[in-house]
MARBA-3410 file (N, C-alpha, C, O; in Angstrom, 1 decimal):
211
0.8,-1.2,0.0,0.0,0.0,0.0,0.9,1.3,0.0,0.6,2.2,-0.8 ~ 1.9,1.2,0.9,2.8,2.4,1.0,3.6,2.6,-0.3,3.8,3.7,-0.8 ~ 3.9,1.4,-1.0,4.7,1.5,-2.2,3.8,2.1,-3.3,4.2,3.0,-4.1 ~ 2.5,1.7,-3.3,1.5,2.3,-4.3,1.4,3.8,-4.1,1.3,4.5,-5.1 ~ 1.3,4.2,-2.8,1.1,5.6,-2.5,2.3,6.4,-3.0,2.2,7.5,-3.5
3.5,5.8,-2.8,4.7,6.5,-3.3,4.7,6.7,-4.8,5.1,7.7,-5.3 ~ 4.2,5.7,-5.5,4.1,5.8,-7.0,3.2,6.9,-7.4,3.4,7.6,-8.3 ~ 2.1,7.0,-6.7,1.1,8.0,-7.0,1.6,9.4,-6.8,1.5,10.3,-7.6 ~ 2.4,9.5,-5.6,2.9,10.8,-5.3,4.0,11.2,-6.2,4.1,12.4,-6.6 ~ 4.8,10.2,-6.7,5.9,10.5,-7.6,5.3,10.9,-9.0,5.8,11.8,-9.6
4.2,10.3,-9.4,3.5,10.6,-10.6,3.0,12.1,-10.6,3.1,12.8,-11.5 ~ 2.5,12.4,-9.4,1.9,13.8,-9.3,3.1,14.8,-9.3,2.9,15.9,-9.9 ~ 4.2,14.5,-8.7,5.3,15.4,-8.7,5.9,15.6,-10.2,6.2,16.7,-10.6 ~ 5.9,14.5,-10.9,6.4,14.6,-12.3,5.4,15.4,-13.1,5.9,16.2,-14.0 ~ 4.1,15.2,-12.9,3.1,16.0,-13.6,3.2,17.5,-13.3,3.2,18.3,-14.2
3.4,17.8,-12.0,3.5,19.2,-11.6,4.8,19.8,-12.2,4.8,21.0,-12.6 ~ 5.9,19.0,-12.3,7.1,19.5,-12.8,7.0,19.9,-14.3,7.4,20.9,-14.8 ~ 6.3,18.9,-15.0,6.1,19.2,-16.4,5.2,20.4,-16.7,5.5,21.2,-17.6 ~ 4.2,20.6,-15.8,3.3,21.8,-15.9,4.1,23.1,-15.7,3.9,24.0,-16.4 ~ 5.0,23.0,-14.7,5.8,24.2,-14.4,6.7,24.6,-15.6,6.9,25.7,-15.9
7.3,23.5,-16.2,8.2,23.7,-17.3,7.4,24.3,-18.5,7.9,25.2,-19.2 ~ 6.2,23.8,-18.7,5.3,24.4,-19.8,5.0,25.8,-19.5,5.0,26.6,-20.5 ~ 4.6,26.1,-18.3,4.3,27.5,-17.9,5.5,28.5,-18.1,5.4,29.6,-18.5 ~ 6.7,27.9,-17.8,7.9,28.8,-17.9,8.1,29.1,-19.4,8.7,30.1,-19.7 ~ 7.8,28.1,-20.3,8.0,28.4,-21.7,7.0,29.3,-22.3,7.3,29.9,-23.4
5.9,29.6,-21.7,4.8,30.5,-22.2,5.1,31.9,-21.8,4.3,32.5,-21.1 ~ 6.2,32.4,-22.3,6.6,33.8,-22.0,6.3,34.6,-23.3,6.1,34.1,-24.4 ~ 6.2,35.9,-23.1,5.8,36.8,-24.2,7.0,37.5,-24.8,6.9,38.5,-25.6 ~ 8.2,37.0,-24.5,9.4,37.6,-25.0,9.4,37.7,-26.6,9.8,38.7,-27.2 ~ 9.0,36.6,-27.2,9.0,36.6,-28.7,7.9,37.5,-29.2,8.1,38.1,-30.3
6.8,37.5,-28.5,5.7,38.4,-29.0,6.0,39.9,-28.8,5.7,40.7,-29.7 ~ 6.7,40.2,-27.7,7.0,41.6,-27.4,8.4,42.0,-27.7,8.9,43.0,-27.1 ~ 9.1,41.3,-28.5,10.5,41.6,-28.8,10.6,42.9,-29.5,9.7,43.4,-30.2 ~ 11.7,43.6,-29.2,11.9,44.9,-29.9,12.0,44.7,-31.4,12.7,43.9,-31.9 ~ 11.2,45.5,-32.1,11.2,45.5,-33.6,10.6,46.8,-34.1,10.0,47.5,-33.4
10.8,47.0,-35.4,10.3,48.2,-36.1,9.1,47.8,-37.0,9.2,46.8,-37.7 ~ 8.1,48.6,-36.9,7.0,48.4,-37.8,7.1,49.4,-39.0,7.7,50.4,-38.9 ~ 6.5,49.0,-40.1,6.6,49.8,-41.3,6.2,51.3,-41.1,5.2,51.6,-40.5 ~ 7.1,52.2,-41.5,6.8,53.7,-41.5,6.8,54.3,-40.1,6.4,55.4,-40.0 ~ 7.2,53.5,-39.1,7.2,54.1,-37.8,8.6,54.7,-37.5,9.6,54.3,-38.1
8.6,55.7,-36.7,9.8,56.4,-36.4,10.8,55.6,-35.5,10.4,54.6,-35.0 ~ 12.0,56.2,-35.4,13.0,55.5,-34.6,13.9,56.5,-33.9,14.3,57.5,-34.5 ~ 14.2,56.2,-32.6,15.2,57.1,-31.9,16.6,56.6,-32.1,17.5,57.3,-31.6 ~ 16.8,55.4,-32.7,18.1,54.9,-32.8,18.9,55.4,-34.0,20.0,55.7,-33.9 ~ 18.1,55.6,-35.1,18.8,56.0,-36.4,18.8,57.6,-36.4,17.9,58.2,-36.0
19.9,58.1,-37.0,20.0,59.6,-37.0,18.9,60.3,-37.8,18.6,61.4,-37.5 ~ 18.4,59.6,-38.9,17.3,60.3,-39.7,16.0,60.1,-39.0,15.0,60.6,-39.6 ~ 15.9,59.4,-37.9,14.6,59.3,-37.2,13.6,58.3,-37.9,12.4,58.3,-37.5 ~ 14.0,57.5,-38.9,13.2,56.6,-39.6,13.5,55.2,-39.3,14.7,54.8,-39.3 ~ 12.5,54.4,-39.0,12.7,53.0,-38.7,13.0,52.2,-40.0,13.8,51.3,-40.0
12.3,52.6,-41.1,12.5,51.9,-42.4,13.8,52.4,-43.0,14.0,53.6,-43.1 ~ 14.7,51.5,-43.3,16.0,51.9,-43.8,16.0,51.9,-45.3,15.4,51.1,-46.0 ~ 16.8,52.8,-45.9,16.8,52.9,-47.4,17.6,51.7,-48.0,18.4,51.1,-47.3 ~ 17.3,51.4,-49.2,17.9,50.3,-49.9,19.4,50.6,-50.1,19.9,51.7,-50.2 ~ 20.2,49.5,-50.0,21.6,49.6,-50.3,21.8,50.1,-51.7,21.1,49.7,-52.6
22.8,51.0,-51.9,23.0,51.6,-53.3,23.2,50.5,-54.3,23.9,49.4,-54.0 ~ 22.6,50.7,-55.5,22.7,49.7,-56.6,21.9,48.4,-56.4,22.2,47.5,-57.1 ~ 21.1,48.4,-55.4,20.3,47.2,-55.2,19.2,47.1,-56.3,18.6,48.0,-56.6 ~ 19.0,45.9,-56.8,18.0,45.6,-57.8,17.2,44.5,-57.3,17.7,43.4,-57.0 ~ 15.8,44.7,-57.4,14.9,43.6,-56.9,15.0,42.4,-57.9,15.2,42.6,-59.1
14.9,41.2,-57.3,15.0,40.0,-58.1,13.9,40.1,-59.3,12.8,40.3,-59.1 ~ 14.4,39.8,-60.5,13.5,39.8,-61.6,13.3,41.2,-62.3,12.5,41.3,-63.2 ~ 14.0,42.2,-61.7,13.8,43.6,-62.2,15.1,44.3,-62.7,15.2,45.5,-62.6 ~ 16.0,43.5,-63.1,17.3,44.0,-63.6,17.1,44.9,-64.9,17.7,45.9,-65.0 ~ 16.2,44.4,-65.8,15.9,45.1,-67.0,17.2,45.5,-67.8,17.3,46.7,-68.2
18.1,44.6,-67.9,19.3,45.0,-68.6,19.1,45.0,-70.1,20.0,45.4,-70.9 ~ 18.0,44.4,-70.6,17.7,44.4,-72.0,16.7,45.6,-72.2,15.5,45.4,-72.0 ~ 17.1,46.7,-72.7,16.3,47.9,-72.8,15.1,47.7,-73.8,14.0,48.1,-73.6 ~ 15.4,47.1,-74.9,14.4,46.8,-75.9,13.3,45.9,-75.4,12.1,46.2,-75.6 ~ 13.7,44.9,-74.7,12.7,43.9,-74.1,11.8,44.6,-73.1,10.6,44.5,-73.0
12.5,45.4,-72.2,11.8,46.0,-71.1,11.0,47.3,-71.4,9.9,47.5,-70.8 ~ 11.4,48.0,-72.4,10.8,49.3,-72.6,10.1,49.5,-74.0,9.3,50.3,-74.2 ~ 10.5,48.6,-74.9,10.0,48.7,-76.3,10.6,49.9,-77.1,10.0,50.4,-78.0 ~ 11.7,50.4,-76.6,12.3,51.5,-77.2,13.7,51.2,-77.8,14.4,50.3,-77.3 ~ 14.0,51.9,-78.9,15.4,51.8,-79.4,15.9,53.2,-79.3,15.7,54.1,-80.1
16.7,53.5,-78.2,17.0,54.8,-77.8,15.8,55.6,-77.3,15.2,55.1,-76.3 ~ 15.4,56.7,-78.0,14.2,57.4,-77.6,13.0,57.1,-78.5,11.9,57.6,-78.2 ~ 13.2,56.2,-79.4,12.2,55.9,-80.4,11.5,54.6,-80.2,12.1,53.7,-79.6 ~ 10.3,54.5,-80.6,9.6,53.2,-80.5,10.3,52.1,-81.4,10.7,52.4,-82.5 ~ 10.4,51.0,-80.8,11.1,49.9,-81.5,10.4,49.5,-82.8,9.2,49.5,-82.9
11.2,49.0,-83.7,10.6,48.5,-85.0,10.9,47.0,-85.2,10.4,46.4,-86.1 ~ 11.6,46.4,-84.2,11.9,45.0,-84.3,11.5,44.3,-82.9,11.6,45.0,-81.9 ~ 11.1,43.1,-83.0,10.8,42.3,-81.7,12.1,41.9,-81.1,13.2,41.7,-81.7 ~ 12.1,41.8,-79.7,13.3,41.5,-79.0,13.6,40.0,-79.0,14.7,39.5,-78.6 ~ 12.7,39.2,-79.6,13.0,37.7,-79.7,12.2,37.2,-80.9,11.2,37.9,-81.4
12.5,36.1,-81.4,11.8,35.5,-82.6,10.3,35.3,-82.3,9.9,34.8,-81.3 ~ 9.5,35.6,-83.3,8.1,35.4,-83.2,7.8,34.1,-83.8,7.7,33.9,-85.0 ~ 7.6,33.1,-83.0,7.3,31.7,-83.4,5.8,31.4,-83.3,5.0,32.3,-82.9 ~ 5.5,30.2,-83.7,4.1,29.8,-83.7,3.6,29.8,-82.2,2.4,30.1,-81.9 ~ 4.4,29.4,-81.3,4.1,29.4,-79.9,3.8,30.8,-79.3,2.9,31.0,-78.6
4.7,31.7,-79.8,4.5,33.1,-79.4,3.1,33.7,-79.9,2.4,34.3,-79.1 ~ 2.8,33.4,-81.1,1.5,33.8,-81.7,0.3,33.2,-81.0,-0.7,33.9,-80.7 ~ 0.5,31.9,-80.6,-0.6,31.3,-79.9,-0.8,31.9,-78.5,-1.9,32.1,-78.1 ~ 0.3,32.2,-77.9,0.2,32.9,-76.5,-0.4,34.3,-76.7,-1.2,34.7,-75.9 ~ 0.1,35.0,-77.7,-0.5,36.3,-77.9,-2.0,36.3,-78.2,-2.7,37.2,-77.7
-2.4,35.3,-79.0,-3.9,35.2,-79.2,-4.6,34.9,-78.0,-5.7,35.6,-77.7 ~ -4.1,34.0,-77.1,-4.8,33.7,-75.9,-4.9,34.9,-74.9,-5.9,35.3,-74.4 ~ -3.7,35.6,-74.8,-3.7,36.8,-73.9,-4.5,38.0,-74.4,-5.1,38.7,-73.7 ~ -4.5,38.1,-75.7,-5.3,39.2,-76.3,-6.8,38.9,-76.0,-7.5,39.9,-75.7 ~ -7.3,37.7,-76.2,-8.7,37.4,-76.0,-9.0,37.7,-74.5,-10.2,38.0,-74.2
-8.1,37.5,-73.6,-8.4,37.7,-72.2,-8.4,39.1,-71.8,-9.3,39.6,-71.2 ~ -7.3,39.8,-72.2,-7.1,41.2,-71.7,-7.6,42.3,-72.6,-8.0,43.4,-72.2 ~ -7.6,42.1,-73.9,-7.8,43.1,-74.9,-9.2,43.1,-75.6,-9.8,44.1,-75.8 ~ -9.7,41.9,-75.8,-10.9,41.8,-76.6,-12.1,42.4,-75.9,-13.0,42.8,-76.6 ~ -12.2,42.5,-74.6,-13.4,43.1,-74.0,-13.6,44.5,-74.5,-14.8,45.0,-74.6
-12.6,45.2,-74.9,-12.7,46.6,-75.4,-12.5,46.6,-77.0,-13.3,47.1,-77.7 ~ -11.4,46.0,-77.4,-11.0,46.0,-78.8,-11.8,45.0,-79.7,-11.7,45.1,-80.9 ~ -12.4,44.1,-79.1,-13.1,43.0,-79.9,-12.1,42.0,-80.3,-10.9,42.2,-80.3 ~ -12.7,40.8,-80.7,-11.8,39.7,-81.1,-11.0,40.0,-82.4,-10.0,39.4,-82.6 ~ -11.5,40.9,-83.2,-10.9,41.2,-84.5,-10.1,42.5,-84.5,-9.5,42.9,-85.4
-10.1,43.2,-83.3,-9.4,44.5,-83.2,-10.1,45.7,-83.8,-9.5,46.7,-84.0 ~ -11.4,45.6,-84.1,-12.2,46.7,-84.7,-12.8,47.6,-83.7,-13.5,48.6,-84.0 ~ -12.5,47.4,-82.4,-13.0,48.3,-81.4,-14.5,48.1,-80.9,-15.1,49.0,-80.4 ~ -15.0,46.9,-81.2,-16.4,46.6,-80.9,-16.6,45.6,-79.8,-17.4,44.7,-79.9 ~ -15.7,45.6,-78.8,-15.8,44.6,-77.7,-17.1,44.7,-76.9,-17.9,45.6,-77.1
-17.2,43.7,-76.0,-18.5,43.6,-75.3,-18.7,44.8,-74.3,-19.9,45.3,-74.2 ~ -17.7,45.3,-73.7,-17.9,46.5,-72.8,-18.2,47.7,-73.6,-18.9,48.6,-73.1 ~ -17.7,47.8,-74.8,-18.0,49.0,-75.7,-19.5,48.9,-76.1,-20.2,49.9,-76.1 ~ -20.0,47.7,-76.3,-21.4,47.6,-76.7,-22.3,47.9,-75.5,-23.5,48.2,-75.6 ~ -21.7,48.0,-74.3,-22.5,48.3,-73.1,-22.2,49.7,-72.6,-22.5,50.1,-71.4
-21.6,50.6,-73.5,-21.5,52.0,-73.1,-20.1,52.5,-72.9,-19.9,53.7,-72.7 ~ -19.1,51.6,-72.8,-17.7,52.0,-72.6,-17.2,52.7,-73.8,-17.6,52.5,-74.9 ~ -16.2,53.6,-73.6,-15.7,54.4,-74.7,-15.1,53.5,-75.8,-14.3,52.6,-75.4 ~ -15.4,53.7,-77.0,-14.9,52.9,-78.1,-13.4,53.2,-78.5,-13.1,54.3,-78.7 ~ -12.6,52.2,-78.5,-11.2,52.4,-78.9,-11.1,52.5,-80.4,-12.0,52.0,-81.1
-10.0,53.0,-81.0,-9.9,53.0,-82.4,-9.7,51.6,-83.0,-9.2,50.7,-82.3 ~ -10.0,51.5,-84.2,-9.8,50.2,-84.9,-8.4,50.0,-85.3,-7.7,51.0,-85.7 ~ -7.9,48.8,-85.2,-6.5,48.5,-85.6,-6.3,48.7,-87.1,-5.2,48.8,-87.6 ~ -7.4,48.8,-87.8,-7.4,48.9,-89.3,-7.1,50.4,-89.7,-6.8,50.6,-90.9 ~ -7.1,51.3,-88.8,-6.8,52.7,-89.1,-5.4,52.8,-89.6,-4.5,52.2,-89.1
-5.2,53.7,-90.6,-3.8,53.8,-91.2,-2.8,54.3,-90.1,-1.7,53.8,-90.2 ~ -3.3,55.1,-89.2,-2.4,55.6,-88.2,-1.8,54.4,-87.4,-0.6,54.4,-87.0 ~ -2.6,53.5,-87.0,-2.2,52.3,-86.2,-1.5,51.3,-87.1,-0.6,50.6,-86.6 ~ -1.9,51.1,-88.3,-1.2,50.2,-89.2,0.2,50.6,-89.4,1.1,49.7,-89.6 ~ 0.4,51.9,-89.5,1.8,52.4,-89.7,2.6,52.6,-88.4,3.8,52.8,-88.5
2.0,52.4,-87.3,2.7,52.6,-86.0,3.7,51.5,-85.8,3.4,50.3,-86.1 ~ 4.9,51.8,-85.3,5.9,50.8,-85.0,5.4,49.9,-83.8,4.6,50.2,-83.0 ~ 6.0,48.7,-83.8,5.5,47.7,-82.8,5.8,48.2,-81.4,5.1,47.9,-80.4 ~ 6.8,49.0,-81.2,7.1,49.6,-79.9,6.0,50.4,-79.3,5.9,50.6,-78.1 ~ 5.3,51.1,-80.2,4.1,51.9,-79.8,3.1,51.0,-79.1,2.6,51.4,-78.0
2.8,49.9,-79.6,1.8,49.0,-79.0,2.3,48.5,-77.7,1.5,48.4,-76.7 ~ 3.6,48.1,-77.6,4.1,47.7,-76.3,4.1,48.8,-75.3,3.7,48.5,-74.1 ~ 4.4,50.0,-75.7,4.3,51.1,-74.7,2.9,51.4,-74.2,2.7,51.7,-73.0 ~ 1.9,51.3,-75.1,0.6,51.5,-74.7,0.1,50.4,-73.7,-0.6,50.7,-72.7 ~ 0.5,49.2,-74.0,0.1,48.1,-73.0,0.8,48.3,-71.7,0.2,48.1,-70.6
2.0,48.8,-71.7,2.8,48.9,-70.5,2.4,50.1,-69.7,2.2,50.1,-68.5 ~ 2.2,51.3,-70.4,1.9,52.5,-69.7,0.5,53.1,-69.8,0.2,54.1,-69.2 ~ -0.3,52.5,-70.7,-1.6,53.0,-70.9,-1.6,54.2,-71.9,-0.6,54.7,-72.2 ~ -2.8,54.5,-72.4,-2.9,55.6,-73.3,-4.4,56.1,-73.4,-5.3,55.3,-73.6 ~ -4.6,57.4,-73.1,-6.0,57.9,-73.2,-6.9,57.2,-72.1,-6.5,57.2,-70.9
-8.0,56.6,-72.5,-8.9,55.9,-71.6,-8.4,54.5,-71.2,-9.0,53.9,-70.3 ~ -7.4,54.1,-71.9,-6.9,52.7,-71.6,-5.9,52.8,-70.5,-4.9,53.5,-70.5 ~ -6.1,52.0,-69.4,-5.1,51.9,-68.3,-3.9,51.1,-68.7,-4.0,50.4,-69.7 ~ -2.9,51.2,-67.9,-1.7,50.3,-68.1,-2.0,48.9,-67.6,-2.8,48.7,-66.7 ~ -1.3,48.0,-68.3,-1.5,46.5,-67.9,-0.1,45.9,-67.5,0.0,44.7,-67.6
0.8,46.7,-67.1,2.1,46.2,-66.7,2.1,45.3,-65.5,2.9,44.4,-65.4 ~ 1.1,45.5,-64.6,0.9,44.6,-63.5,0.3,43.3,-63.9,0.7,42.2,-63.4 ~ -0.7,43.3,-64.7,-1.4,42.1,-65.1,-0.7,41.2,-66.1,-0.8,40.0,-66.1 ~ 0.1,41.9,-67.0,0.6,41.2,-68.2,2.2,41.2,-68.1,2.7,42.3,-68.2 ~ 2.8,40.1,-68.0,4.3,40.0,-68.0,4.9,40.5,-69.3,4.2,40.6,-70.3
6.2,40.9,-69.2,6.8,41.5,-70.4,6.7,40.7,-71.6,6.3,41.2,-72.7 ~ 7.1,39.4,-71.6,7.1,38.5,-72.8,5.6,38.4,-73.3,5.5,38.3,-74.5 ~ 4.6,38.4,-72.4,3.3,38.3,-72.9,2.8,39.5,-73.6,2.0,39.5,-74.5 ~ 3.4,40.7,-73.2,3.0,41.9,-73.9,3.5,41.9,-75.3,2.8,42.3,-76.3 ~ 4.8,41.4,-75.5,5.3,41.3,-76.8,4.5,40.3,-77.7,4.3,40.5,-78.9
4.1,39.2,-77.0,3.3,38.2,-77.8,1.9,38.8,-78.2,1.5,38.6,-79.3 ~ 1.3,39.7,-77.4,0.1,40.4,-77.8,0.4,41.3,-78.9,-0.4,41.4,-79.9 ~ 1.5,42.0,-78.9,1.8,42.9,-80.0,1.9,42.2,-81.3,1.4,42.6,-82.3 ~ 2.6,41.0,-81.3,2.7,40.2,-82.5,1.3,39.8,-83.0,1.1,39.8,-84.2 ~ 0.4,39.4,-82.1,-0.9,39.1,-82.5,-1.7,40.3,-83.1,-2.4,40.1,-84.0
-1.5,41.4,-82.5,-2.1,42.6,-83.0,-1.7,42.9,-84.4,-2.5,43.2,-85.3 ~ -0.4,42.8,-84.7,0.1,43.0,-86.0,-0.5,42.0,-87.0,-0.7,42.3,-88.2 ~ -0.7,40.7,-86.5,-1.3,39.7,-87.4,-2.7,40.1,-87.7,-3.2,39.9,-88.8 ~ -3.5,40.6,-86.7,-4.8,41.1,-86.9,-4.9,42.2,-88.0,-5.7,42.2,-88.9 ~ -3.9,43.1,-87.9,-3.9,44.2,-88.8,-3.6,43.7,-90.2,-4.3,44.1,-91.2
-2.7,42.7,-90.3,-2.4,42.1,-91.6,-3.7,41.4,-92.2,-3.9,41.5,-93.4 ~ -4.4,40.7,-91.3,-5.5,39.9,-91.8,-6.7,40.8,-92.3,-7.4,40.4,-93.2 ~ -6.8,42.0,-91.8,-7.8,42.9,-92.3,-7.6,43.4,-93.7,-8.6,43.8,-94.4 ~ -6.4,43.3,-94.2,-6.1,43.8,-95.5,-5.4,42.8,-96.4,-4.9,43.1,-97.5 ~ -5.3,41.6,-95.9,-4.6,40.6,-96.7,-5.3,40.2,-97.9,-6.5,39.9,-97.8
-4.7,40.1,-99.1,-5.4,39.6,-100.3,-5.6,38.1,-100.2,-5.0,37.4,-99.5 ~ -6.5,37.7,-101.0,-6.9,36.3,-101.0,-5.7,35.4,-101.4,-5.6,34.3,-100.9 ~ -4.8,35.9,-102.2,-3.7,35.1,-102.7,-2.7,34.8,-101.5,-2.0,33.8,-101.6 ~ -2.8,35.6,-100.4,-2.0,35.3,-99.2,-2.5,34.2,-98.3,-1.8,33.7,-97.4 ~ -3.8,33.8,-98.6,-4.4,32.8,-97.7,-4.0,31.4,-98.3,-4.2,31.2,-99.5
-3.5,30.5,-97.5,-3.2,29.2,-97.9,-4.3,28.5,-98.6,-5.5,28.7,-98.1 ~ -4.1,27.8,-99.7,-5.2,27.2,-100.4,-6.0,26.3,-99.6,-7.2,26.2,-99.8 ~ -5.4,25.6,-98.6,-6.1,24.7,-97.8,-7.1,25.4,-96.9,-8.1,24.8,-96.4 ~ -6.9,26.7,-96.6,-7.8,27.5,-95.7,-8.8,28.3,-96.5,-9.7,28.9,-95.9 ~ -8.7,28.4,-97.8,-9.7,29.3,-98.5,-11.1,28.8,-98.5,-12.1,29.6,-98.5
-11.3,27.5,-98.4,-12.6,26.9,-98.2,-13.3,27.4,-97.0,-14.5,27.5,-96.9 ~ -12.5,27.7,-95.9,-13.1,28.1,-94.7,-13.7,29.5,-94.9,-14.7,29.9,-94.3 ~ -13.0,30.3,-95.7,-13.5,31.7,-96.0,-14.9,31.6,-96.7,-15.8,32.4,-96.4 ~ -15.0,30.7,-97.6,-16.3,30.5,-98.3,-17.3,30.1,-97.4,-18.5,30.5,-97.5 ~ -17.0,29.2,-96.4,-18.0,28.8,-95.4,-18.4,29.9,-94.6,-19.6,30.0,-94.2
-17.5,30.8,-94.2,-17.8,31.9,-93.3,-18.7,32.9,-94.1,-19.7,33.4,-93.5 ~ -18.5,33.1,-95.4,-19.3,34.0,-96.2,-20.7,33.4,-96.3,-21.7,34.1,-96.2 ~ -20.8,32.1,-96.5,-22.1,31.5,-96.6,-22.9,31.6,-95.3,-24.1,31.9,-95.3 ~ -22.2,31.4,-94.2,-22.8,31.5,-92.8,-23.3,32.9,-92.6,-24.4,33.2,-92.1 ~ -22.4,33.9,-93.0,-22.8,35.3,-92.7,-24.0,35.8,-93.6,-24.8,36.6,-93.2
-24.1,35.2,-94.8,-25.1,35.6,-95.7,-26.4,34.9,-95.4,-27.5,35.4,-95.9 ~ -26.4,33.8,-94.7,-27.7,33.1,-94.4,-28.6,33.9,-93.5,-28.1,34.5,-92.5 ~ -29.9,33.9,-93.7,-30.8,34.7,-92.9,-30.9,34.1,-91.5,-30.8,32.8,-91.4 ~ -31.0,34.9,-90.5,-31.1,34.3,-89.1,-32.3,33.5,-88.9,-33.4,33.8,-89.4 ~ -32.1,32.4,-88.2,-33.2,31.5,-87.9,-34.2,32.2,-86.9,-33.9,32.9,-86.0
-35.5,32.0,-87.2,-36.5,32.6,-86.4,-36.5,32.1,-85.0,-36.3,30.9,-84.7 ~ -36.6,33.0,-84.0,-36.6,32.6,-82.6,-37.9,31.8,-82.3,-39.0,32.2,-82.7 ~ -37.7,30.9,-81.5,-38.9,30.1,-81.0,-39.7,31.0,-80.0,-39.2,31.6,-79.1 ~ -41.0,31.0,-80.3,-41.9,31.9,-79.5,-41.9,31.4,-78.0,-42.0,30.2,-77.7 ~ -41.6,32.4,-77.1,-41.7,32.0,-75.7,-43.1,32.1,-75.2,-43.8,33.1,-75.4
-43.4,31.1,-74.4,-44.8,31.1,-73.9,-44.7,31.3,-72.4,-45.7,31.3,-71.7
END
């Protein structure tokens, strides 16, 4: 009986010791440690600011922008006339996809300025078929996507650099398609044009009366 009592007492002592150790660990030192919060003042630094300036020549990761043509769309002070990388089939496909997502709501799928938000009252953008835009260098379109123009906001946050160039390539393809002669269309695809003409010329089907 005495031995059993000693075991119970020992168990309680061990439990109490563990509890004391746990309570000792629950301190607020980590929570209340000295630290600076954003834009708060400081008595430690001579300029009185807790936020410290960046070290000279520091460049954020991914923002070196050592390729001026790629990053700005400029050749010196002028809009670029050449792409910073080859325009491949994959680039065109990416530009088509990104254009439909970001540009077609205003510019329309064909670039004529009749997108869905325009049909609902938003300001109509110019058609890509205008001579002014057909003659504009490719750097102009990149600059507009990056910095905005008129009623159009900038898209540099939403659209990465390479995707902007891909969109520019697709815009130039749209412009070409609006004035391309039939001889430039591959023979295998000309039948599709005939089908589109037939579909466009067909009278619309009568709507079913709603009851």
